[in-house]
BAFI-3210 file (N, C-alpha, C; in Angstrom, 3 decimals, decimal comma, padded with zeros to 6 digits):
// residues 182
n [1|2|3|4|5|6|7|8|9|10|11|12|13|14|15|16|17|18|19|20|21|22|23|24|25|26|27|28|29|30|31|32|33|34|35|36|37|38|39|40|41|42|43|44|45|46|47|48|49|50|51|52|53|54|55|56|57|58|59|60|61|62|63|64|65|66|67|68|69|70|71|72|73|74|75|76|77|78|79|80|81|82|83|84|85|86|87|88|89|90|91|92|93|94|95|96|97|98|99|100|101|102|103|104|105|106|107|108|109|110|111|112|113|114|115|116|117|118|119|120|121|122|123|124|125|126|127|128|129|130|131|132|133|134|135|136|137|138|139|140|141|142|143|144|145|146|147|148|149|150|151|152|153|154|155|156|157|158|159|160|161|162|163|164|165|166|167|168|169|170|171|172|173|174|175|176|177|178|179|180|181|182]
n.u [049,377|045,874|043,509|040,878|037,656|038,590|039,797|037,737|036,247|037,641|038,159|035,508|035,429|037,182|036,270|033,857|034,738|035,778|034,296|032,385|033,526|034,004|036,431|036,369|038,881|041,287|041,536|042,274|044,453|043,543|040,662|039,918|040,566|038,714|035,809|035,871|035,777|038,367|041,462|043,832|046,379|045,942|045,427|047,405|049,263|048,964|049,053|050,803|049,794|046,999|046,538|047,613|045,693|042,910|044,498|043,847|041,412|040,720|041,867|040,526|038,019|038,673|038,787|037,253|035,747|037,538|039,667|040,383|041,473|038,988|037,924|035,711|034,852|033,420|033,913|033,488|035,877|035,803|032,546|033,420|035,613|034,227|032,618|034,479|035,509|033,449|032,862|034,824|035,096|032,742|033,213|035,141|034,098|031,887|030,266|030,099|032,915|034,537|035,960|036,978|038,967|040,358|041,870|043,651|045,358|045,753|048,125|049,878|051,088|053,344|054,320|056,048|056,063|053,325|053,282|054,318|053,615|050,458|051,146|052,293|050,187|047,327|047,250|049,305|048,287|045,494|046,138|047,930|045,680|043,895|045,756|045,829|043,382|043,674|045,311|044,384|042,610|044,535|045,803|048,935|051,591|050,302|050,742|051,241|048,786|047,091|048,198|047,736|044,902|044,038|045,067|044,585|042,338|042,111|043,826|042,169|040,100|041,464|043,184|040,508|039,831|037,800|034,572|033,235|031,893|028,869|029,363|032,545|033,626|032,888|034,237|036,796|037,550|037,219|039,273|041,506|040,600|041,136|043,907|045,239|045,015|043,475]
n.v [-006,380|-005,545|-008,075|-008,489|-008,041|-007,158|-004,554|-003,308|-002,613|-000,691|001,292|002,125|003,138|005,226|007,143|007,742|009,275|011,458|012,653|013,364|014,905|016,916|018,947|019,487|019,070|016,720|013,456|010,698|007,628|006,969|006,972|006,231|003,397|002,709|003,351|001,432|-000,555|-002,120|-003,293|-000,376|-001,010|-003,375|-001,305|000,255|-001,697|-002,038|000,285|003,506|006,223|008,448|009,768|007,295|005,385|006,822|007,601|004,688|003,609|005,818|004,689|002,360|002,539|003,909|002,633|000,982|-002,743|-004,276|-002,988|-001,036|002,052|004,038|005,341|007,728|006,442|007,548|008,032|010,470|013,546|015,712|015,376|012,925|014,386|016,296|015,032|013,855|015,522|016,856|015,023|014,594|016,691|017,371|015,031|016,074|018,695|017,257|017,904|015,634|013,973|015,705|016,698|014,120|013,928|016,541|016,316|014,275|015,159|017,453|015,315|014,448|016,443|016,476|013,702|011,942|009,784|009,157|010,317|009,490|007,155|008,042|008,904|006,485|004,921|006,152|008,610|008,231|006,268|007,121|009,437|008,148|006,497|008,677|009,400|007,754|007,835|009,914|009,474|007,097|008,895|010,273|012,347|013,723|013,940|013,153|012,709|014,892|016,253|015,950|016,331|018,439|019,055|017,869|019,455|022,966|022,026|021,024|023,142|025,352|023,435|023,414|025,776|026,899|029,214|030,135|029,243|025,725|025,906|025,325|026,107|026,768|024,459|024,071|025,485|025,105|022,933|022,889|024,725|023,008|021,009|022,681|023,532|021,145|021,018|020,339]
n.w [035,987|037,510|038,014|035,500|036,379|039,473|037,682|036,249|038,182|039,799|037,699|037,871|040,183|039,977|038,112|038,186|041,123|040,484|038,098|040,552|041,830|039,685|039,811|042,017|044,301|045,098|043,478|045,283|046,081|048,103|048,117|045,904|045,746|048,234|047,323|045,341|046,814|047,498|048,773|049,383|048,937|046,714|044,480|044,393|043,849|040,753|039,655|039,515|039,650|040,656|038,246|036,415|036,603|035,831|033,260|032,312|033,025|030,637|028,607|028,081|027,510|024,738|022,670|019,743|019,940|019,089|019,442|018,279|017,517|015,880|012,997|011,326|007,583|005,101|003,041|002,048|002,150|003,803|005,180|006,696|008,478|009,876|011,224|012,926|013,970|015,635|017,366|018,813|020,145|020,945|023,096|024,818|025,866|027,011|030,198|032,103|031,025|030,539|033,173|034,080|031,951|032,167|034,478|034,159|031,954|033,481|035,171|033,505|032,793|034,661|035,282|034,180|032,729|032,884|030,829|028,656|028,321|027,395|025,411|023,288|023,354|023,516|022,442|019,685|018,857|017,994|016,630|014,380|013,449|012,407|010,164|008,691|007,703|006,369|004,731|002,929|001,768|-000,208|000,912|000,761|003,324|006,111|008,614|009,573|008,929|010,414|012,977|012,844|012,337|015,106|016,599|017,062|018,454|020,968|021,913|022,093|023,805|025,909|026,423|027,003|025,614|023,704|023,874|021,618|018,632|015,902|013,850|014,334|013,795|011,322|009,976|011,321|009,952|006,761|006,458|006,888|004,787|002,726|003,469|002,406|-000,865|-003,601]
ca.u [047,805|044,898|042,393|039,652|036,913|039,076|040,712|036,734|035,650|038,891|038,119|034,338|035,253|037,993|035,798|032,710|035,042|036,777|032,945|031,853|034,784|034,316|037,792|036,261|039,119|042,445|041,556|043,086|044,247|043,118|039,839|039,733|040,204|037,909|035,264|036,037|035,865|039,234|042,793|045,223|047,598|045,630|045,594|048,937|050,078|048,642|048,792|051,361|048,956|045,709|046,706|047,068|044,049|042,434|044,577|044,271|040,062|040,519|042,477|039,842|036,984|038,772|039,127|036,558|035,822|039,087|041,048|041,283|040,785|037,753|037,673|034,720|034,881|032,563|034,094|033,763|036,646|035,095|032,208|034,247|037,139|033,451|032,432|035,299|036,021|031,925|032,097|036,324|034,425|031,423|033,837|036,385|032,801|030,891|030,091|030,720|033,903|035,366|036,827|037,953|040,222|041,293|042,732|044,243|045,678|047,070|049,254|050,598|052,592|054,202|054,509|056,789|056,220|052,202|052,782|054,879|052,234|049,886|051,278|052,251|048,760|046,312|047,462|049,390|046,834|044,459|047,025|047,875|044,057|043,199|046,712|045,716|042,613|044,143|046,770|043,589|042,373|045,709|046,511|050,535|052,062|049,172|050,969|051,457|047,573|046,550|048,399|047,158|043,574|043,983|046,277|043,775|040,686|042,496|044,302|041,008|039,756|042,713|043,143|039,179|040,268|037,157|033,253|033,092|029,839|029,215|030,305|034,127|033,370|033,093|035,142|037,958|037,354|037,391|040,425|042,001|040,422|041,682|045,652|046,029|044,892|042,309]
ca.v [-005,378|-006,084|-008,981|-007,738|-007,757|-005,816|-003,815|-002,652|-001,592|000,246|002,492|002,527|004,251|006,469|007,494|008,080|010,684|012,073|012,920|013,963|015,918|017,536|019,783|020,183|018,369|015,753|012,517|009,673|006,428|005,960|006,970|004,905|002,111|002,745|003,322|000,549|-002,018|-003,150|-002,856|000,790|-001,989|-003,951|000,221|000,862|-002,632|-002,349|001,562|003,800|006,989|008,770|009,494|006,513|005,044|007,690|006,611|003,203|004,134|006,162|004,119|000,914|003,187|004,632|002,171|-000,334|-003,686|-004,682|-002,328|-000,455|003,512|004,033|007,093|007,523|006,474|007,605|008,253|012,082|013,450|016,547|014,802|012,293|015,250|017,599|013,992|013,245|016,665|016,535|013,858|014,481|017,892|016,583|014,217|016,956|019,492|016,009|017,875|014,200|013,760|016,838|016,605|013,228|014,520|017,890|015,914|013,551|016,684|017,926|014,447|014,301|017,404|016,343|012,861|011,795|008,166|008,586|011,154|008,522|006,136|008,527|009,415|005,736|003,915|007,240|010,335|008,019|005,489|008,161|010,068|007,225|006,310|010,392|009,988|006,976|008,114|010,785|008,832|006,934|009,788|010,685|013,860|013,694|014,877|012,814|012,776|016,716|016,800|014,490|016,734|020,401|018,905|017,678|020,500|024,057|021,802|020,167|023,735|025,894|023,108|023,116|026,894|027,183|030,436|030,256|027,995|025,578|026,153|024,422|027,447|026,961|023,626|023,715|025,936|024,592|021,404|023,462|025,383|021,134|020,523|024,216|023,401|019,950|021,476|019,664]
ca.w [035,988|037,554|037,373|034,844|037,577|039,811|037,351|036,451|040,052|040,166|036,817|038,130|040,864|039,507|036,968|039,810|041,768|039,342|037,809|041,463|042,383|039,211|039,656|043,851|045,042|044,452|043,668|045,585|045,171|048,844|048,008|045,026|046,587|048,926|046,311|044,817|047,614|047,654|049,794|048,522|047,903|045,460|043,873|044,254|042,993|039,310|039,388|040,442|040,434|040,227|036,516|035,762|036,847|034,984|032,319|032,151|032,560|029,654|027,607|028,094|027,489|023,965|021,258|019,942|021,061|018,834|020,116|017,225|016,989|014,244|012,447|010,042|005,723|004,310|001,550|001,719|003,829|004,457|005,569|007,775|009,422|010,443|011,537|013,507|015,025|016,107|017,580|019,248|020,683|022,001|024,494|024,873|026,192|027,876|031,633|032,509|030,806|031,329|034,838|033,737|030,944|032,683|035,313|033,090|031,093|034,306|035,624|032,035|032,768|035,569|035,519|032,448|032,495|032,465|029,317|027,400|027,810|026,575|023,509|022,762|024,131|022,724|021,034|019,066|018,074|017,555|015,204|013,052|012,536|011,708|009,143|007,591|006,616|005,568|003,480|001,865|000,552|-001,299|001,823|001,283|004,505|006,034|010,031|009,508|008,593|011,150|014,142|012,216|012,747|016,508|017,738|017,123|018,915|021,536|021,788|022,088|024,505|026,871|027,613|026,991|024,212|023,488|023,205|020,338|018,102|014,404|012,630|014,238|013,318|010,089|009,313|010,970|008,950|005,830|006,686|006,989|003,681|001,937|003,387|000,998|-001,612|-004,374]
c.u [046,713|043,753|041,735|038,663|037,280|039,640|039,123|036,017|036,287|038,732|036,854|034,546|036,171|037,323|034,162|033,433|035,489|035,053|032,256|032,641|034,594|035,548|037,604|037,869|039,934|041,100|042,564|043,351|043,212|041,150|039,177|039,349|039,395|036,017|035,144|035,903|037,406|040,601|042,853|045,719|047,345|045,414|046,882|049,869|050,108|048,995|049,591|050,847|047,976|045,178|046,886|046,288|043,144|042,966|043,464|042,366|040,069|040,680|041,532|038,943|037,562|038,770|037,727|036,632|037,019|039,992|041,661|040,776|040,274|037,651|036,708|035,517|034,376|032,600|034,589|034,842|036,557|034,173|032,908|035,283|035,434|032,767|033,582|035,392|034,790|032,000|033,613|035,807|033,476|032,207|034,469|035,352|032,121|030,905|030,900|032,253|035,211|036,744|037,324|039,124|041,141|041,948|044,018|045,440|046,454|048,527|049,860|051,557|053,651|054,879|054,781|056,328|054,639|052,600|053,644|053,847|051,059|049,846|051,905|050,449|047,729|046,097|048,104|048,693|045,872|045,084|046,594|046,658|043,625|044,324|046,283|044,355|042,945|044,314|045,426|042,774|043,511|046,173|048,307|050,477|051,014|049,625|050,583|050,041|047,309|046,359|047,288|045,420|043,272|044,364|044,655|042,548|041,696|043,390|043,313|040,139|040,653|042,533|041,871|039,614|038,719|035,918|033,701|031,571|030,329|029,884|032,048|034,566|033,831|034,033|036,908|038,715|037,799|038,364|041,732|041,584|041,578|043,362|045,337|045,367|043,902|042,560]
c.v [-006,090|-007,071|-007,899|-007,418|-006,999|-004,628|-003,520|-001,490|-001,103|001,595|003,101|003,434|005,392|007,127|008,046|009,342|011,324|013,041|013,938|014,990|017,011|018,793|020,205|019,863|017,197|014,498|011,491|008,619|005,456|006,209|006,040|003,770|001,985|002,757|001,961|-001,197|-003,131|-001,986|-001,475|-000,032|-002,560|-002,722|-000,115|-000,711|-002,534|-000,766|002,599|005,400|007,407|009,183|008,778|005,453|005,130|007,414|005,423|003,258|004,705|005,191|002,787|001,184|003,672|004,064|000,950|-001,470|-004,510|-004,239|-000,789|001,204|003,758|005,980|006,961|007,404|006,348|007,745|009,681|012,428|014,278|016,144|013,741|013,152|016,161|016,449|013,664|014,885|017,233|015,971|014,130|016,131|017,545|015,503|014,830|018,038|018,541|016,517|016,646|013,654|014,508|016,783|015,551|013,994|015,955|016,918|015,065|014,449|017,222|016,755|014,291|015,117|017,436|014,565|012,250|010,554|007,576|009,710|010,429|007,798|006,696|008,449|008,028|004,842|004,670|007,830|009,261|007,550|006,540|009,127|009,039|007,131|007,598|010,023|008,674|007,032|008,987|010,549|008,400|007,951|011,063|012,453|013,147|014,480|014,247|013,056|013,860|016,739|016,616|015,725|017,950|020,063|018,796|018,555|021,481|023,031|021,353|021,600|024,591|025,454|023,341|024,317|027,875|028,690|031,041|028,823|027,364|025,805|025,433|025,341|027,196|025,693|023,017|024,172|025,957|023,341|022,131|024,371|023,771|021,137|021,768|023,503|022,110|020,723|020,565|018,550]
c.w [036,555|037,659|036,567|035,856|038,303|039,085|036,667|037,366|039,802|038,951|037,037|039,025|040,512|038,712|037,446|040,907|041,362|038,653|038,803|042,246|041,375|039,970|041,306|044,199|044,379|044,636|043,804|045,379|046,869|048,365|046,546|045,552|047,469|048,812|045,779|045,191|047,923|048,644|048,407|047,766|046,623|044,444|043,260|043,564|041,268|038,708|039,520|041,154|040,068|039,071|036,474|035,929|036,032|033,537|031,697|031,332|030,905|028,450|026,680|027,243|025,340|022,026|021,217|020,006|019,922|019,154|019,785|017,675|016,103|014,125|011,352|008,691|005,471|003,256|001,104|002,787|004,283|005,761|007,166|008,866|010,564|011,337|013,371|014,573|016,236|017,240|019,140|021,117|021,757|022,917|025,128|025,785|027,063|029,134|032,387|031,943|030,743|032,230|034,362|033,212|031,256|033,403|035,342|032,553|032,237|034,872|034,245|032,129|033,858|036,054|033,571|031,858|031,776|030,599|028,118|026,864|027,297|024,985|022,481|022,758|023,273|022,072|020,032|018,092|017,605|016,279|013,943|012,990|011,697|010,524|008,144|006,693|006,117|004,084|002,249|001,290|000,003|-000,512|002,083|002,494|005,955|007,486|010,397|009,492|009,926|012,916|014,077|012,110|014,074|017,184|018,763|018,469|020,709|022,596|022,269|023,807|026,183|027,818|028,121|026,465|024,426|023,686|021,885|019,936|016,889|013,389|012,859|013,734|012,363|009,319|009,683|010,045|007,112|005,441|006,516|005,463|002,276|001,762|002,523|000,314|-002,191|-004,659]
res [x|x|x|x|x|x|x|x|x|x|x|x|x|x|x|x|x|x|x|x|x|x|x|x|x|x|x|x|x|x|x|x|x|x|x|x|x|x|x|x|x|x|x|x|x|x|x|x|x|x|x|x|x|x|x|x|x|x|x|x|x|x|x|x|x|x|x|x|x|x|x|x|x|x|x|x|x|x|x|x|x|x|x|x|x|x|x|x|x|x|x|x|x|x|x|x|x|x|x|x|x|x|x|x|x|x|x|x|x|x|x|x|x|x|x|x|x|x|x|x|x|x|x|x|x|x|x|x|x|x|x|x|x|x|x|x|x|x|x|x|x|x|x|x|x|x|x|x|x|x|x|x|x|x|x|x|x|x|x|x|x|x|x|x|x|x|x|x|x|x|x|x|x|x|x|x|x|x|x|x|x|x]
***
């Protein structure tokens, strides 16, 4: 992997270009290298594709300082899921984040290696953290419930079926709470 300073510069360049493009054009390795002030070879040596650069940048920002995915745990599962859903949706729909996340999601569809890394390093730990929080609340089959929680949020965002609003978020959390019983 690229040295830390170079890695930070490449991440910043890729994120900046992805946000500048806002879906208007393809992100290229050449563009990333030029913006970062490094050679194309430096970029290609550490990342095989623009999706890999974006994923690495996203992964670097996705966890707390200890490297863990953090899920709220106030002792009130409903409030914690509401806070988690609100945060997830806020990130997915933030104008500065959405272009990056959509570019990465598109790359995942045609790059099996990147998709496997995404599942192993980002999605898996996120679902595991949610599942752990659900288990702590005594929820059976917490892994399935974690996917049931995340799935509709991602589906609505990915396909742009309808916009998110606070009523939908609250109703979604309430459906999850009802589905797990008393």
